[in-house]
PDB file of the backbone (N, CA, C, O) and the ligand in Angstrom, with CONECT records:
HET     ZN  A 101       1
ATOM      1  N   MET A   1      95.260 -47.688  14.540  1.00  0.00           N
ATOM      2  CA  MET A   1      94.925 -47.109  15.844  1.00  0.00           C
ATOM      3  C   MET A   1      94.582 -45.629  15.682  1.00  0.00           C
ATOM      4  O   MET A   1      95.152 -44.913  14.858  1.00  0.00           O
ATOM      5  N   SER A   2      93.687 -45.234  16.454  1.00  0.00           N
ATOM      6  CA  SER A   2      93.246 -43.846  16.350  1.00  0.00           C
ATOM      7  C   SER A   2      93.860 -43.007  17.454  1.00  0.00           C
ATOM      8  O   SER A   2      93.949 -43.416  18.612  1.00  0.00           O
ATOM      9  N   LEU A   3      94.278 -41.826  17.053  1.00  0.00           N
ATOM     10  CA  LEU A   3      94.846 -40.924  18.048  1.00  0.00           C
ATOM     11  C   LEU A   3      93.752 -40.173  18.795  1.00  0.00           C
ATOM     12  O   LEU A   3      93.983 -39.447  19.762  1.00  0.00           O
ATOM     13  N   GLU A   4      92.579 -40.390  18.294  1.00  0.00           N
ATOM     14  CA  GLU A   4      91.463 -39.700  18.931  1.00  0.00           C
ATOM     15  C   GLU A   4      91.353 -40.120  20.392  1.00  0.00           C
ATOM     16  O   GLU A   4      91.136 -41.286  20.722  1.00  0.00           O
ATOM     17  N   GLU A   5      91.507 -39.152  21.218  1.00  0.00           N
ATOM     18  CA  GLU A   5      91.496 -39.467  22.642  1.00  0.00           C
ATOM     19  C   GLU A   5      90.063 -39.621  23.129  1.00  0.00           C
ATOM     20  O   GLU A   5      89.209 -38.750  22.961  1.00  0.00           O
ATOM     21  N   ARG A   6      89.860 -40.741  23.720  1.00  0.00           N
ATOM     22  CA  ARG A   6      88.503 -40.999  24.183  1.00  0.00           C
ATOM     23  C   ARG A   6      88.388 -40.707  25.664  1.00  0.00           C
ATOM     24  O   ARG A   6      89.178 -41.180  26.481  1.00  0.00           O
ATOM     25  N   THR A   7      87.427 -39.950  25.968  1.00  0.00           N
ATOM     26  CA  THR A   7      87.151 -39.724  27.387  1.00  0.00           C
ATOM     27  C   THR A   7      86.241 -40.845  27.863  1.00  0.00           C
ATOM     28  O   THR A   7      86.148 -41.897  27.231  1.00  0.00           O
ATOM     29  N   ILE A   8      85.612 -40.621  28.918  1.00  0.00           N
ATOM     30  CA  ILE A   8      84.709 -41.651  29.435  1.00  0.00           C
ATOM     31  C   ILE A   8      83.604 -41.914  28.412  1.00  0.00           C
ATOM     32  O   ILE A   8      82.906 -41.000  27.973  1.00  0.00           O
ATOM     33  N   GLU A   9      83.472 -43.150  28.060  1.00  0.00           N
ATOM     34  CA  GLU A   9      82.444 -43.470  27.091  1.00  0.00           C
ATOM     35  C   GLU A   9      81.074 -43.231  27.704  1.00  0.00           C
ATOM     36  O   GLU A   9      80.811 -43.549  28.864  1.00  0.00           O
ATOM     37  N   PRO A  10      80.238 -42.672  26.896  1.00  0.00           N
ATOM     38  CA  PRO A  10      78.895 -42.380  27.400  1.00  0.00           C
ATOM     39  C   PRO A  10      78.082 -43.646  27.574  1.00  0.00           C
ATOM     40  O   PRO A  10      77.191 -43.954  26.783  1.00  0.00           O
ATOM     41  N   LEU A  11      78.405 -44.353  28.606  1.00  0.00           N
ATOM     42  CA  LEU A  11      77.621 -45.549  28.874  1.00  0.00           C
ATOM     43  C   LEU A  11      76.189 -45.142  29.171  1.00  0.00           C
ATOM     44  O   LEU A  11      75.922 -44.166  29.873  1.00  0.00           O
ATOM     45  N   GLY A  12      75.309 -45.903  28.628  1.00  0.00           N
ATOM     46  CA  GLY A  12      73.916 -45.593  28.908  1.00  0.00           C
ATOM     47  C   GLY A  12      73.621 -45.826  30.373  1.00  0.00           C
ATOM     48  O   GLY A  12      74.245 -46.661  31.028  1.00  0.00           O
ATOM     49  N   ASP A  13      72.694 -45.100  30.855  1.00  0.00           N
ATOM     50  CA  ASP A  13      72.322 -45.316  32.243  1.00  0.00           C
ATOM     51  C   ASP A  13      70.926 -45.923  32.315  1.00  0.00           C
ATOM     52  O   ASP A  13      70.210 -45.827  33.312  1.00  0.00           O
ATOM     53  N   HIS A  14      70.587 -46.556  31.190  1.00  0.00           N
ATOM     54  CA  HIS A  14      69.312 -47.246  31.165  1.00  0.00           C
ATOM     55  C   HIS A  14      69.534 -48.672  30.666  1.00  0.00           C
ATOM     56  O   HIS A  14      70.377 -48.915  29.802  1.00  0.00           O
ATOM     57  N   CYS A  15      68.785 -49.588  31.210  1.00  0.00           N
ATOM     58  CA  CYS A  15      68.913 -50.992  30.824  1.00  0.00           C
ATOM     59  C   CYS A  15      68.673 -51.135  29.328  1.00  0.00           C
ATOM     60  O   CYS A  15      67.733 -50.564  28.775  1.00  0.00           O
ATOM     61  N   GLU A  16      69.547 -51.913  28.683  1.00  0.00           N
ATOM     62  CA  GLU A  16      69.414 -52.093  27.241  1.00  0.00           C
ATOM     63  C   GLU A  16      68.194 -52.929  26.893  1.00  0.00           C
ATOM     64  O   GLU A  16      67.704 -52.902  25.764  1.00  0.00           O
ATOM     65  N   VAL A  17      67.721 -53.663  27.866  1.00  0.00           N
ATOM     66  CA  VAL A  17      66.592 -54.546  27.599  1.00  0.00           C
ATOM     67  C   VAL A  17      65.264 -53.865  27.888  1.00  0.00           C
ATOM     68  O   VAL A  17      64.394 -53.776  27.022  1.00  0.00           O
ATOM     69  N   CYS A  18      65.126 -53.393  29.102  1.00  0.00           N
ATOM     70  CA  CYS A  18      63.832 -52.834  29.486  1.00  0.00           C
ATOM     71  C   CYS A  18      63.865 -51.314  29.566  1.00  0.00           C
ATOM     72  O   CYS A  18      62.823 -50.669  29.681  1.00  0.00           O
ATOM     73  N   GLY A  19      65.068 -50.744  29.505  1.00  0.00           N
ATOM     74  CA  GLY A  19      65.166 -49.292  29.472  1.00  0.00           C
ATOM     75  C   GLY A  19      64.924 -48.618  30.811  1.00  0.00           C
ATOM     76  O   GLY A  19      64.702 -47.409  30.880  1.00  0.00           O
ATOM     77  N   THR A  20      64.967 -49.397  31.856  1.00  0.00           N
ATOM     78  CA  THR A  20      64.735 -48.801  33.162  1.00  0.00           C
ATOM     79  C   THR A  20      65.945 -48.003  33.615  1.00  0.00           C
ATOM     80  O   THR A  20      67.078 -48.308  33.244  1.00  0.00           O
ATOM     81  N   GLN A  21      65.701 -46.996  34.406  1.00  0.00           N
ATOM     82  CA  GLN A  21      66.794 -46.188  34.932  1.00  0.00           C
ATOM     83  C   GLN A  21      67.616 -47.017  35.900  1.00  0.00           C
ATOM     84  O   GLN A  21      67.094 -47.617  36.841  1.00  0.00           O
ATOM     85  N   LEU A  22      68.930 -47.035  35.641  1.00  0.00           N
ATOM     86  CA  LEU A  22      69.790 -47.831  36.510  1.00  0.00           C
ATOM     87  C   LEU A  22      70.157 -47.035  37.750  1.00  0.00           C
ATOM     88  O   LEU A  22      70.287 -45.811  37.718  1.00  0.00           O
ATOM     89  N   THR A  23      70.317 -47.757  38.826  1.00  0.00           N
ATOM     90  CA  THR A  23      70.715 -47.105  40.063  1.00  0.00           C
ATOM     91  C   THR A  23      72.220 -46.866  40.052  1.00  0.00           C
ATOM     92  O   THR A  23      72.935 -47.439  39.231  1.00  0.00           O
ATOM     93  N   GLN A  24      72.692 -46.039  40.943  1.00  0.00           N
ATOM     94  CA  GLN A  24      74.120 -45.745  41.022  1.00  0.00           C
ATOM     95  C   GLN A  24      74.896 -47.023  41.283  1.00  0.00           C
ATOM     96  O   GLN A  24      75.969 -47.229  40.717  1.00  0.00           O
ATOM     97  N   ALA A  25      74.364 -47.872  42.128  1.00  0.00           N
ATOM     98  CA  ALA A  25      75.032 -49.130  42.455  1.00  0.00           C
ATOM     99  C   ALA A  25      75.138 -50.016  41.216  1.00  0.00           C
ATOM    100  O   ALA A  25      76.163 -50.656  40.981  1.00  0.00           O
ATOM    101  N   GLU A  26      74.079 -50.041  40.442  1.00  0.00           N
ATOM    102  CA  GLU A  26      74.087 -50.863  39.234  1.00  0.00           C
ATOM    103  C   GLU A  26      75.085 -50.308  38.224  1.00  0.00           C
ATOM    104  O   GLU A  26      75.790 -51.063  37.554  1.00  0.00           O
ATOM    105  N   LEU A  27      75.137 -49.000  38.123  1.00  0.00           N
ATOM    106  CA  LEU A  27      76.070 -48.376  37.191  1.00  0.00           C
ATOM    107  C   LEU A  27      77.513 -48.675  37.592  1.00  0.00           C
ATOM    108  O   LEU A  27      78.358 -48.962  36.745  1.00  0.00           O
ATOM    109  N   GLU A  28      77.776 -48.603  38.873  1.00  0.00           N
ATOM    110  CA  GLU A  28      79.138 -48.880  39.345  1.00  0.00           C
ATOM    111  C   GLU A  28      79.500 -50.332  39.069  1.00  0.00           C
ATOM    112  O   GLU A  28      80.637 -50.647  38.716  1.00  0.00           O
ATOM    113  N   ASP A  29      78.538 -51.195  39.232  1.00  0.00           N
ATOM    114  CA  ASP A  29      78.789 -52.610  38.994  1.00  0.00           C
ATOM    115  C   ASP A  29      79.107 -52.841  37.522  1.00  0.00           C
ATOM    116  O   ASP A  29      79.983 -53.636  37.180  1.00  0.00           O
ATOM    117  N   ILE A  30      78.392 -52.143  36.667  1.00  0.00           N
ATOM    118  CA  ILE A  30      78.616 -52.278  35.226  1.00  0.00           C
ATOM    119  C   ILE A  30      79.999 -51.749  34.859  1.00  0.00           C
ATOM    120  O   ILE A  30      80.698 -52.337  34.034  1.00  0.00           O
ATOM    121  N   LEU A  31      80.381 -50.647  35.470  1.00  0.00           N
ATOM    122  CA  LEU A  31      81.694 -50.077  35.182  1.00  0.00           C
ATOM    123  C   LEU A  31      82.793 -51.039  35.617  1.00  0.00           C
ATOM    124  O   LEU A  31      83.821 -51.168  34.952  1.00  0.00           O
ATOM    125  N   GLN A  32      82.566 -51.702  36.727  1.00  0.00           N
ATOM    126  CA  GLN A  32      83.582 -52.620  37.242  1.00  0.00           C
ATOM    127  C   GLN A  32      83.682 -53.868  36.377  1.00  0.00           C
ATOM    128  O   GLN A  32      84.777 -54.351  36.088  1.00  0.00           O
ATOM    129  N   THR A  33      82.545 -54.378  35.974  1.00  0.00           N
ATOM    130  CA  THR A  33      82.553 -55.606  35.193  1.00  0.00           C
ATOM    131  C   THR A  33      82.765 -55.321  33.716  1.00  0.00           C
ATOM    132  O   THR A  33      83.189 -56.193  32.957  1.00  0.00           O
ATOM    133  N   GLY A  34      82.467 -54.095  33.318  1.00  0.00           N
ATOM    134  CA  GLY A  34      82.585 -53.767  31.903  1.00  0.00           C
ATOM    135  C   GLY A  34      81.556 -54.510  31.081  1.00  0.00           C
ATOM    136  O   GLY A  34      81.646 -54.611  29.858  1.00  0.00           O
ATOM    137  N   GLY A  35      80.603 -55.012  31.780  1.00  0.00           N
ATOM    138  CA  GLY A  35      79.574 -55.805  31.112  1.00  0.00           C
ATOM    139  C   GLY A  35      78.547 -54.934  30.422  1.00  0.00           C
ATOM    140  O   GLY A  35      78.658 -53.708  30.394  1.00  0.00           O
ATOM    141  N   PRO A  36      77.569 -55.577  29.879  1.00  0.00           N
ATOM    142  CA  PRO A  36      76.503 -54.840  29.182  1.00  0.00           C
ATOM    143  C   PRO A  36      75.714 -53.975  30.155  1.00  0.00           C
ATOM    144  O   PRO A  36      75.644 -54.242  31.354  1.00  0.00           O
ATOM    145  N   VAL A  37      75.141 -52.956  29.601  1.00  0.00           N
ATOM    146  CA  VAL A  37      74.363 -52.046  30.434  1.00  0.00           C
ATOM    147  C   VAL A  37      72.985 -52.640  30.670  1.00  0.00           C
ATOM    148  O   VAL A  37      72.060 -52.496  29.871  1.00  0.00           O
ATOM    149  N   LEU A  38      72.898 -53.304  31.790  1.00  0.00           N
ATOM    150  CA  LEU A  38      71.633 -53.948  32.107  1.00  0.00           C
ATOM    151  C   LEU A  38      71.257 -53.678  33.548  1.00  0.00           C
ATOM    152  O   LEU A  38      72.122 -53.490  34.404  1.00  0.00           O
ATOM    153  N   CYS A  39      69.988 -53.659  33.804  1.00  0.00           N
ATOM    154  CA  CYS A  39      69.536 -53.491  35.172  1.00  0.00           C
ATOM    155  C   CYS A  39      69.842 -54.780  35.935  1.00  0.00           C
ATOM    156  O   CYS A  39      70.197 -55.796  35.338  1.00  0.00           O
ATOM    157  N   ALA A  40      69.704 -54.726  37.229  1.00  0.00           N
ATOM    158  CA  ALA A  40      70.061 -55.876  38.064  1.00  0.00           C
ATOM    159  C   ALA A  40      69.290 -57.111  37.640  1.00  0.00           C
ATOM    160  O   ALA A  40      69.807 -58.228  37.661  1.00  0.00           O
ATOM    161  N   ILE A  41      68.062 -56.889  37.260  1.00  0.00           N
ATOM    162  CA  ILE A  41      67.215 -58.025  36.890  1.00  0.00           C
ATOM    163  C   ILE A  41      67.744 -58.708  35.641  1.00  0.00           C
ATOM    164  O   ILE A  41      67.902 -59.928  35.613  1.00  0.00           O
ATOM    165  N   HIS A  42      68.016 -57.926  34.617  1.00  0.00           N
ATOM    166  CA  HIS A  42      68.454 -58.517  33.361  1.00  0.00           C
ATOM    167  C   HIS A  42      69.914 -58.927  33.401  1.00  0.00           C
ATOM    168  O   HIS A  42      70.319 -59.863  32.711  1.00  0.00           O
ATOM    169  N   ALA A  43      70.708 -58.231  34.208  1.00  0.00           N
ATOM    170  CA  ALA A  43      72.092 -58.642  34.371  1.00  0.00           C
ATOM    171  C   ALA A  43      72.123 -60.007  35.045  1.00  0.00           C
ATOM    172  O   ALA A  43      72.979 -60.846  34.765  1.00  0.00           O
ATOM    173  N   ASP A  44      71.172 -60.197  35.931  1.00  0.00           N
ATOM    174  CA  ASP A  44      71.108 -61.468  36.641  1.00  0.00           C
ATOM    175  C   ASP A  44      70.672 -62.574  35.693  1.00  0.00           C
ATOM    176  O   ASP A  44      71.045 -63.736  35.860  1.00  0.00           O
ATOM    177  N   ASP A  45      69.887 -62.204  34.707  1.00  0.00           N
ATOM    178  CA  ASP A  45      69.429 -63.189  33.737  1.00  0.00           C
ATOM    179  C   ASP A  45      70.597 -63.776  32.958  1.00  0.00           C
ATOM    180  O   ASP A  45      70.554 -64.930  32.530  1.00  0.00           O
ATOM    181  N   LEU A  46      71.646 -62.967  32.779  1.00  0.00           N
ATOM    182  CA  LEU A  46      72.792 -63.434  32.010  1.00  0.00           C
ATOM    183  C   LEU A  46      73.605 -64.445  32.794  1.00  0.00           C
ATOM    184  O   LEU A  46      74.296 -65.290  32.223  1.00  0.00           O
ATOM    185  N   VAL A  47      73.513 -64.346  34.089  1.00  0.00           N
ATOM    186  CA  VAL A  47      74.294 -65.251  34.934  1.00  0.00           C
ATOM    187  C   VAL A  47      73.554 -66.560  35.099  1.00  0.00           C
ATOM    188  O   VAL A  47      72.427 -66.615  35.591  1.00  0.00           O
ATOM    189  N   GLU A  48      74.226 -67.607  34.672  1.00  0.00           N
ATOM    190  CA  GLU A  48      73.584 -68.902  34.834  1.00  0.00           C
ATOM    191  C   GLU A  48      73.608 -69.296  36.296  1.00  0.00           C
ATOM    192  O   GLU A  48      74.529 -68.966  37.042  1.00  0.00           O
ATOM    193  N   ASP A  49      72.603 -69.987  36.665  1.00  0.00           N
ATOM    194  CA  ASP A  49      72.523 -70.400  38.063  1.00  0.00           C
ATOM    195  C   ASP A  49      73.638 -71.386  38.365  1.00  0.00           C
ATOM    196  O   ASP A  49      73.639 -72.522  37.890  1.00  0.00           O
ATOM    197  N   GLU A  50      74.576 -70.928  39.159  1.00  0.00           N
ATOM    198  CA  GLU A  50      75.682 -71.812  39.523  1.00  0.00           C
ATOM    199  C   GLU A  50      75.320 -72.644  40.738  1.00  0.00           C
ATOM    200  O   GLU A  50      75.603 -73.840  40.818  1.00  0.00           O
ATOM    201  N   ASP A  51      74.693 -71.974  41.665  1.00  0.00           N
ATOM    202  CA  ASP A  51      74.296 -72.686  42.868  1.00  0.00           C
ATOM    203  C   ASP A  51      72.808 -72.999  42.808  1.00  0.00           C
ATOM    204  O   ASP A  51      71.955 -72.119  42.914  1.00  0.00           O
ATOM    205  N   GLU A  52      72.541 -74.240  42.639  1.00  0.00           N
ATOM    206  CA  GLU A  52      71.135 -74.604  42.582  1.00  0.00           C
ATOM    207  C   GLU A  52      70.709 -75.197  43.906  1.00  0.00           C
ATOM    208  O   GLU A  52      70.345 -76.367  44.023  1.00  0.00           O
ATOM    209  N   ASP A  53      70.774 -74.338  44.882  1.00  0.00           N
ATOM    210  CA  ASP A  53      70.374 -74.807  46.207  1.00  0.00           C
ATOM    211  C   ASP A  53      68.862 -74.890  46.298  1.00  0.00           C
ATOM    212  O   ASP A  53      68.284 -75.767  46.940  1.00  0.00           O
ATOM    213  N   GLU A  54      68.260 -73.934  45.625  1.00  0.00           N
ATOM    214  CA  GLU A  54      66.810 -73.927  45.715  1.00  0.00           C
ATOM    215  C   GLU A  54      66.203 -74.976  44.778  1.00  0.00           C
ATOM    216  O   GLU A  54      66.827 -75.437  43.822  1.00  0.00           O
ATOM    217  N   ASP A  55      64.995 -75.317  45.091  1.00  0.00           N
ATOM    218  CA  ASP A  55      64.317 -76.258  44.224  1.00  0.00           C
ATOM    219  C   ASP A  55      64.045 -75.613  42.884  1.00  0.00           C
ATOM    220  O   ASP A  55      63.580 -74.474  42.827  1.00  0.00           O
ATOM    221  N   GLY A  56      64.318 -76.302  41.836  1.00  0.00           N
ATOM    222  CA  GLY A  56      64.071 -75.763  40.502  1.00  0.00           C
ATOM    223  C   GLY A  56      62.599 -75.559  40.295  1.00  0.00           C
ATOM    224  O   GLY A  56      61.771 -75.949  41.117  1.00  0.00           O
ATOM    225  N   PRO A  57      62.288 -74.939  39.177  1.00  0.00           N
ATOM    226  CA  PRO A  57      60.873 -74.723  38.865  1.00  0.00           C
ATOM    227  C   PRO A  57      60.155 -76.034  38.688  1.00  0.00           C
ATOM    228  O   PRO A  57      60.441 -76.802  37.770  1.00  0.00           O
ATOM    229  N   ALA A  58      59.239 -76.273  39.558  1.00  0.00           N
ATOM    230  CA  ALA A  58      58.537 -77.566  39.522  1.00  0.00           C
ATOM    231  C   ALA A  58      57.544 -77.580  38.370  1.00  0.00           C
ATOM    232  O   ALA A  58      56.851 -78.577  38.165  1.00  0.00           O
TER     233      ALA A  58
HETATM  234 ZN    ZN A 101      66.267 -54.488  32.481  1.00  0.00          ZN2+
END
């Protein structure tokens, strides 16, 4: 274990995939989930469609 005290990790504020600037809301969501730094679009890509209410791609 390291005694090195870590402050807030410099989470990127750009999507790891497309590099777009993340919004404050997206950043807060990432901090809460601790998930990867992704924009809403790509973060959504990681989530499998649980509710398939809509018609699938025909
Ligand atoms: Zn993205």
